[in-house]
Structures are given as structure tokens and as C-alpha cells.
C-alpha positions as CSV (number, residue, x, y, z in Angstrom):
1,X,123.6,79.8,108.2
2,X,120.4,78.1,106.3
3,X,117.7,80.8,105.8
4,X,114.1,79.9,106.6
5,X,112.1,79.3,103.5
6,X,109.2,81.5,102.9
7,X,106.1,81.0,100.7
8,X,103.3,83.1,99.6
9,X,100.1,81.4,100.3
10,X,97.4,84.2,99.8
11,X,97.0,86.9,97.7
12,X,94.5,89.6,97.9
13,X,93.8,93.0,95.7
14,X,91.6,96.0,94.7
15,X,92.5,97.8,91.6
16,X,91.7,100.0,88.5
17,X,91.0,96.5,86.9
18,X,89.0,94.7,89.2
19,X,88.0,94.2,93.0
20,X,89.9,91.2,93.5
21,X,92.8,89.3,92.5
22,X,90.8,87.1,90.0
23,X,89.5,89.8,88.0
24,X,92.6,92.0,87.9
25,X,94.7,89.4,87.0
26,X,92.3,88.4,84.1
27,X,92.3,92.1,83.0
28,X,96.2,91.9,82.9
29,X,96.3,88.7,80.7
30,X,93.7,90.5,78.4
31,X,95.6,93.6,78.4
32,X,92.7,96.0,79.4
33,X,93.5,99.5,80.4
34,X,92.4,100.3,84.0
35,X,92.3,104.4,83.2
36,X,89.1,106.5,82.7
37,X,88.4,109.9,83.0
38,X,88.1,111.7,86.6
39,X,84.7,113.5,87.0
40,X,84.3,116.5,85.0
41,X,84.0,118.8,88.3
42,X,87.7,117.8,89.1
43,X,89.6,118.3,86.0
44,X,88.5,121.5,85.2
45,X,91.0,123.4,86.5
46,X,93.8,120.4,86.0
47,X,96.2,119.4,83.1
48,X,95.2,116.2,83.4
49,X,91.9,114.7,83.2
50,X,92.3,111.0,83.6
51,X,93.5,108.3,86.4
52,X,93.5,104.6,87.2
53,X,90.4,104.9,89.4
54,X,89.7,102.0,91.6
55,X,87.2,99.4,89.8
56,X,85.1,98.6,92.9
57,X,84.3,101.0,95.4
58,X,84.8,100.0,99.2
59,X,81.2,101.0,100.4
60,X,80.5,97.6,98.1
61,X,82.4,95.4,100.5
62,X,82.3,97.3,103.8
63,X,79.6,98.5,106.2
64,X,78.6,102.3,106.1
65,X,79.9,103.0,109.8
66,X,83.1,101.5,109.4
67,X,83.8,103.2,106.3
68,X,83.2,106.7,108.0
69,X,86.3,105.7,110.9
70,X,88.6,104.6,108.0
71,X,90.9,106.7,105.5
72,X,90.6,105.5,101.8
73,X,94.0,103.8,102.4
74,X,93.1,101.9,105.0
75,X,89.8,100.9,103.5
76,X,91.8,99.4,100.3
77,X,94.5,97.7,102.8
78,X,91.6,96.0,104.6
79,X,89.4,94.9,101.6
80,X,92.5,93.0,99.9
81,X,93.9,91.7,103.4
82,X,90.4,89.9,103.8
83,X,90.6,88.5,100.4
84,X,94.3,87.1,101.1
85,X,93.5,86.0,104.2
86,X,90.5,83.9,102.7
87,X,92.7,82.8,99.9
88,X,95.3,81.4,102.4
89,X,92.7,79.3,104.0
90,X,92.1,81.3,107.1
91,X,95.0,80.1,108.8
92,X,94.6,79.1,112.7
93,X,97.5,80.9,114.4
94,X,99.2,82.1,117.9
95,X,98.3,85.8,117.5
96,X,101.9,86.0,119.0
97,X,102.9,84.5,116.0
98,X,101.3,86.7,113.5
99,X,102.8,90.1,111.8
100,X,101.9,92.7,109.6
101,X,103.5,94.9,107.4
102,X,101.4,97.0,105.2
103,X,102.6,100.5,103.6
104,X,101.8,103.6,101.8
105,X,103.8,105.9,100.0
106,X,101.8,109.1,100.8
107,X,99.4,108.0,103.7
108,X,96.2,109.2,104.6
109,X,96.0,112.6,102.6
110,X,92.6,112.3,101.9
111,X,91.7,112.8,105.0
112,X,94.3,115.3,105.8
113,X,92.8,117.5,103.0
114,X,88.9,116.7,103.9
115,X,89.0,117.5,107.4
116,X,91.4,120.6,107.2
117,X,88.7,122.2,104.7
118,X,86.1,120.9,107.2
119,X,87.9,123.1,110.2
120,X,88.1,126.0,107.8
121,X,84.8,126.0,106.6
122,X,82.9,124.7,109.9
123,X,85.5,125.1,113.0
124,X,87.1,122.9,115.0
125,X,84.4,121.0,116.5
126,X,83.0,119.4,113.5
127,X,86.8,117.7,112.9
128,X,86.5,114.2,113.2
129,X,87.8,112.5,116.3
130,X,88.9,109.9,114.2
131,X,91.2,112.3,112.2
132,X,94.5,111.4,113.5
133,X,94.2,107.4,113.4
134,X,92.9,107.8,109.7
135,X,95.7,110.2,108.7
136,X,98.7,108.7,110.4
137,X,101.1,106.6,107.5
138,X,100.7,103.7,109.7
139,X,97.1,103.4,109.7
140,X,96.6,100.7,107.3
141,X,99.3,98.4,108.9
142,X,97.3,98.9,112.3
143,X,93.9,98.5,110.7
144,X,94.9,95.4,109.4
145,X,96.8,94.3,112.6
146,X,93.4,94.9,114.4
147,X,91.3,93.2,111.7
148,X,93.2,89.7,112.4
149,X,94.6,90.3,116.0
150,X,98.4,90.5,114.8
151,X,100.6,90.8,117.8
152,X,104.2,90.0,116.5
153,X,104.2,93.6,115.0
154,X,102.8,95.8,112.9
155,X,105.3,97.9,110.5
156,X,104.6,100.5,107.9
157,X,107.6,101.2,105.8
158,X,107.6,104.4,104.1
159,X,109.8,104.7,100.8
160,X,107.5,106.3,98.2
161,X,106.7,104.3,95.2
162,X,108.6,101.3,96.3
163,X,106.9,101.3,99.8
164,X,104.8,98.1,99.3
165,X,107.7,96.1,97.8
166,X,109.7,97.1,100.8
167,X,106.8,95.8,103.2
168,X,107.1,92.6,101.6
169,X,110.7,92.3,101.5
170,X,110.3,93.4,105.3
171,X,107.7,90.9,106.0
172,X,110.3,87.9,104.2
173,X,112.9,89.3,106.9
174,X,110.5,89.2,109.8
175,X,109.6,85.7,109.3
176,X,113.6,84.6,108.6
177,X,114.3,86.3,112.1
178,X,111.6,83.9,113.8
179,X,109.6,86.9,115.1
180,X,106.6,85.7,113.1
181,X,105.0,82.4,111.4
182,X,102.7,84.3,109.4
183,X,102.9,87.7,107.8
184,X,100.5,89.7,106.3
185,X,102.3,92.0,104.0
186,X,102.0,94.5,100.9
187,X,100.7,98.4,100.3
188,X,97.8,100.7,99.6
189,X,97.2,103.7,98.2
190,X,94.5,106.5,97.6
191,X,95.5,109.7,96.3
192,X,93.7,110.6,93.5
193,X,92.9,114.2,94.4
194,X,93.2,117.5,92.6
195,X,96.0,118.8,94.7
196,X,98.2,115.7,93.9
197,X,97.6,115.5,90.4
198,X,98.6,119.2,90.4
199,X,101.8,118.7,92.2
200,X,102.7,115.7,90.0
201,X,101.6,117.7,86.6
202,X,103.5,120.5,88.2
203,X,106.6,118.2,88.2
204,X,105.9,117.2,84.6
205,X,105.7,113.8,85.7
206,X,102.5,113.2,84.4
207,X,101.0,111.9,80.7
208,X,98.5,114.5,79.4
209,X,97.0,112.7,76.7
210,X,93.4,113.7,77.9
211,X,92.6,112.8,74.5
212,X,93.0,109.1,74.6
213,X,93.5,108.2,78.3
214,X,93.3,104.3,77.9
215,X,96.6,104.7,75.9
216,X,98.3,107.1,78.2
217,X,100.3,105.1,80.5
218,X,102.8,103.3,77.7
219,X,106.1,102.1,79.3
220,X,109.1,102.1,76.7
221,X,107.1,103.6,74.1
222,X,109.3,106.0,72.0
223,X,106.6,109.0,72.7
224,X,105.7,108.1,76.2
225,X,105.1,111.5,78.4
226,X,104.9,110.4,81.6
227,X,103.1,108.1,84.6
228,X,99.2,107.9,85.2
229,X,98.3,108.1,88.5
230,X,96.4,105.2,90.1
231,X,94.8,104.0,93.3
232,X,94.5,100.3,95.0
233,X,96.1,97.9,97.3
234,X,97.9,94.6,97.3
235,X,98.2,92.1,100.0
236,X,100.0,88.7,100.3
237,X,100.1,86.2,103.0
238,X,103.6,85.1,103.5
239,X,104.6,82.3,105.7
240,X,107.3,79.9,106.7
241,X,107.4,77.0,104.7
242,X,107.4,74.7,107.5
243,X,104.0,76.3,108.9
244,X,102.2,76.1,105.6
245,X,103.6,72.7,105.2
246,X,101.9,71.5,108.3
247,X,98.6,73.0,107.7
248,X,98.6,71.9,104.1
249,X,98.2,75.2,102.4
250,X,98.4,75.7,99.0
251,X,101.5,77.3,97.9
252,X,101.9,80.1,95.1
253,X,105.6,80.5,95.1
254,X,108.7,81.1,97.0
255,X,109.4,84.5,98.6
256,X,113.3,83.6,98.0
257,X,115.3,86.7,98.2
258,X,115.5,90.6,98.6
259,X,117.3,93.3,97.9
260,X,117.6,97.1,99.3
261,X,119.5,99.8,97.9
262,X,119.5,103.5,97.7
263,X,121.0,106.1,94.7
264,X,121.4,108.7,96.7
265,X,121.6,110.6,93.4
266,X,118.3,113.0,93.3
267,X,115.4,113.6,95.4
268,X,113.4,112.5,92.4
269,X,115.3,111.5,89.5
270,X,116.7,108.0,89.5
271,X,120.4,107.6,88.7
272,X,120.5,107.2,84.8
273,X,122.9,104.3,84.8
274,X,120.6,102.3,87.1
275,X,123.8,101.2,89.2
276,X,121.6,101.2,92.7
277,X,118.8,99.3,90.7
278,X,121.2,96.9,89.5
279,X,122.6,96.4,92.9
280,X,119.2,95.4,94.3
281,X,118.5,92.8,91.8
282,X,122.1,91.4,92.6
283,X,121.5,91.5,96.4
284,X,118.1,89.9,95.7
285,X,119.8,87.0,93.6
286,X,122.4,86.7,96.3
287,X,120.0,86.4,98.9
288,X,118.0,83.9,97.0
289,X,121.0,82.0,96.2
290,X,119.7,82.2,92.3
291,X,121.9,82.6,89.3
292,X,121.2,84.9,86.8
293,X,120.2,82.5,84.5
294,X,117.5,81.1,86.7
295,X,115.3,84.2,86.0
296,X,113.0,84.0,82.9
297,X,111.0,87.1,83.9
298,X,110.9,90.8,85.6
299,X,107.8,93.0,86.1
300,X,109.5,96.0,85.9
301,X,108.9,99.4,87.9
302,X,108.5,101.3,84.4
303,X,106.1,103.9,85.0
304,X,106.3,105.3,81.6
305,X,108.5,108.6,82.5
306,X,110.8,109.3,79.7
307,X,113.9,109.4,82.3
308,X,113.2,106.2,84.2
309,X,112.1,103.4,81.6
310,X,115.4,103.0,79.8
311,X,117.6,103.1,82.7
312,X,115.9,100.4,84.3
313,X,116.3,98.1,81.5
314,X,120.0,99.0,81.6
315,X,119.9,98.1,85.1
316,X,118.3,94.6,84.6
317,X,121.2,93.9,81.7
318,X,123.8,95.1,83.9
319,X,122.2,93.1,86.9
320,X,122.1,89.9,84.9
321,X,124.7,90.2,82.2
322,X,124.4,90.1,78.5
323,X,123.6,86.4,78.1
324,X,120.9,85.9,80.8
325,X,119.2,89.3,80.2
326,X,118.8,87.9,76.5
327,X,116.7,85.4,77.9
328,X,114.1,87.4,80.2
329,X,110.9,88.4,79.3
330,X,110.0,91.6,80.9
331,X,106.8,93.5,81.1
332,X,105.2,96.5,83.0
333,X,101.6,96.2,84.4
334,X,101.5,100.0,84.7
335,X,100.4,100.3,81.4
336,X,97.1,98.8,82.4
337,X,96.6,99.9,86.1
338,X,98.7,102.9,86.3
339,X,100.8,103.8,89.1
340,X,99.2,102.9,92.4
341,X,102.4,104.6,94.1
342,X,102.6,103.0,97.5
343,X,100.4,100.0,96.3
344,X,102.2,99.4,93.1
345,X,105.2,96.7,94.3
346,X,102.5,94.8,96.0
347,X,100.2,94.6,93.3
348,X,103.0,93.9,90.8
349,X,104.3,91.2,92.8
350,X,101.2,89.6,92.9
351,X,101.0,89.8,89.1
352,X,104.9,88.2,89.3
353,X,103.6,85.3,91.5
354,X,100.6,84.7,89.3
355,X,103.1,84.8,86.0
356,X,105.1,81.6,87.6
357,X,102.2,80.0,89.4
358,X,100.1,80.1,86.2
359,X,103.0,80.1,83.8
360,X,101.6,83.3,81.8
361,X,103.3,86.6,81.7
362,X,101.3,89.5,81.1
363,X,101.8,92.1,78.3
364,X,102.9,95.6,78.2
365,X,100.2,97.4,76.4
366,X,100.4,100.9,74.4
367,X,103.9,100.4,72.7
368,X,103.1,101.9,69.4
369,X,107.1,102.3,68.7
370,X,109.4,100.9,70.9
371,X,112.2,103.1,71.9
372,X,115.4,102.2,70.2
373,X,117.6,102.2,73.6
374,X,115.6,99.6,75.6
375,X,118.1,97.1,76.3
376,X,115.7,93.9,77.2
377,X,113.2,91.6,75.7
378,X,109.8,93.4,76.2
379,X,106.7,91.6,76.4
380,X,104.1,93.2,74.3
381,X,100.3,93.2,73.3
382,X,99.6,89.7,74.4
383,X,100.6,87.1,77.0
384,X,103.4,85.1,77.0
385,X,104.2,81.6,78.1
386,X,106.7,81.1,80.8
387,X,109.4,78.2,80.7
388,X,108.5,75.2,82.4
389,X,110.5,74.0,85.4
390,X,112.3,75.5,88.7
391,X,112.4,78.9,87.4
392,X,112.2,82.4,89.1
393,X,111.2,86.2,88.4
394,X,112.2,89.3,90.0
395,X,109.7,92.4,90.9
396,X,111.2,95.7,91.1
397,X,110.0,98.9,92.7
398,X,111.6,102.0,92.9
399,X,111.1,105.6,94.8
400,X,111.2,109.0,95.1
401,X,114.4,109.7,97.4
402,X,116.3,106.8,95.4
403,X,114.9,104.1,97.1
404,X,115.1,100.6,95.2
405,X,113.7,97.2,96.1
406,X,113.9,93.9,94.1
407,X,112.0,90.9,95.4
408,X,113.2,87.3,94.0
409,X,110.2,85.1,93.6
410,X,110.8,81.3,92.6
411,X,108.0,78.9,91.2
412,X,106.8,76.6,93.9
């Protein structure tokens, strides 16, 4: 049975590198870091003093009355979705054929914490009546669905740091199943708060390079010491190729295949052999009818943790085989953005798509000495040209709980 061809026709983002896709992409190619120091009154009691804070505040793009009714995750998602929709040419579509899949790994945590403080300090009457619609994990999906009158369905898969990659995969499946012609898909996260930083720091998951924050996110470096928390959102407009062709839409890439697996190994630690990650890649290839030799680029999950980075390179080699793996250029854009948690997979999918579209692979920065156990070719310090022709790339995202998602994109 032939699958419906799904294409990407719109991109939107707000990240630590820029308030839109163009500025984010330019910064990625330039190898610029988006990591900065937290306000001093924040980090006084924390072991980590920096994060990937958003480059452009939502107040610059959304009116004040609206901001008050939206959690920060919703604000980011709306800004990215508005850009993606405009980039897609504001498609004319029956609302019953328009779907939304927008995820967050943590949800409206800032609203929860802020409103609980209000309750304790000022009493229940001062708690916002919008608290529940702001804190619920599906609130970004709901906000985007309302914005664009999407009535084919609005979904919010939650799989920790794999959430937005799973949202994109679900969006592909939604179109293939015939439930929608167009899907707004991606993810968002706004979790930079002392409690969250303290929680990750207590796990020894965060880098503590307080003396040099911009070099703290260093995937595959021999001396990496943890990830850097980031915030932001990425949104794609997915469309059936038939629908896109009828309206003459510009196509960035084909969203050709998806893979979903779980390690069932540990609630936090990945399987050190990367078996589940490899299976996700293999599934995405099979789903896309691609051969390992078709893959020229992988945007890796690589967060800059001692446990995760090397195992992922083993998974890539295992899934593709030695011959194909030797030809693949691998990068981690988290070296510049930090880890956007539930928003990571979508922002990194945008980077993967633009690498195919523009023929340039962003570099991994901050590698002073490559870990000798890294099993693949890492793009370092400067962009690398991508081979011409009908080639493909994979974006990988993994999350606490053992979630593994791989999405294969093919050049348009």
C-alpha cells in the first residue's frame, strides 16, 4: 500500500539564537552560542548560573492583554506557529482538514509555580482564573488550534525531550491516515526556573562551567560535563504533497519516514548500547523506503552529557552499517542553542530541513578534544557542504523514560 507523500511547506521558530527561523539559521551557520548568564538574583543559590534564554521576548510580538492569559510555552508556540503559517503562504483550507500536534515536555510549569506562590502569599481569590488552561500540558496545542481554527484534531504527545519530534511524527501519521490535509506540528518549552535548574543539577545532569557559559554545551567533547537548559519553540507546517501542489506551495523537504521505539531500560539513563535508538533509525528508513546509503546527514540528539553522546554515535553506526555510517556528517545544534527539552526535536528538525534545502550542515561548536570513543564523523567549527542530488537526513530525539524518535527528511 503506497503512503501519502508528506511535505514541509512552512517553518517557524523562536530560540536562544533568534526570534525567527532566519536569525536562528544564520547564527547556527556562524557557530554562535545562544547561552547567557541568568539574572544574578536567580543564580545566587544555584550551582548553575547560565542557560539558553530566549533571544526575543514574546512581549515584542504579542499584545500585553493576550500575554496575561497565556503560559510562556503557549506564547512561544503561537509565535513560532504564526511565522510557520505565514511562511507556508497562509494556506486556504477547510478547518475540518487542518490539524495540530504541538507538544511540551514539561508543560506550563512556570504558571504552576507562580500561581502556587500567589495562593500561598495572597490567598485563593488572587489566583488567576486562567491558571488551569495555562498549565495543562495540551495548552500550547489548544492555543495553536484556536489561533488557526484547526478542527481535524489537536494533539499533544508528551515524551519528555522527544516530545516535539514525536509531534512531527504524529503529524505525518495524521496526514497519511487521511485525517487532515495540513498539520501544524512541533513543540515548545519554557522551563528556565530555579526549581527546574536545581532539579537537573541535583541529578548531576547540567554543566557547571560558570566561568565560561558559551562553551558549556560541548557535545562529544572529551571533557563535557552535562547539558545546558534552553527554552523556545519550533513549528513546521506539514502538508500532503497533493494539497501543496494544488496551491503551488514552496516545498522545503519531504517528511518521508518516522520511527518510534522505547529502551525500557531506565527512567533517566539511555541504553548504553543505543539499541532502541538504532531501531528508531531503522524504522524511519524502512518507513521512508530509504537505504542507509541515502542518508548523508544526522542532526543528533547529543546533549553534551557523558552518558548519552557516545552511545548515540554507536546507534547511528549500528543502524546504518559501517559503510554508510562512514559517509554521514553528524552534528549537534544543541552546542549553540542548549537543550530546549520538549522544543528540541522541532527546532532541530528545522535545522535538518534547512541543511537539506540550503545544502549546508551547521557545525558542532566547543569541541576542544573529541572523545576518542565517538564512532562517526562530526561536523566541527564551520559548516559543511552537503552532497547534491536526491539525498536524505535524519533528526533524532530521545527522552527520559527511554523514548526514541527518528524522523527522516528527503530533499525536495
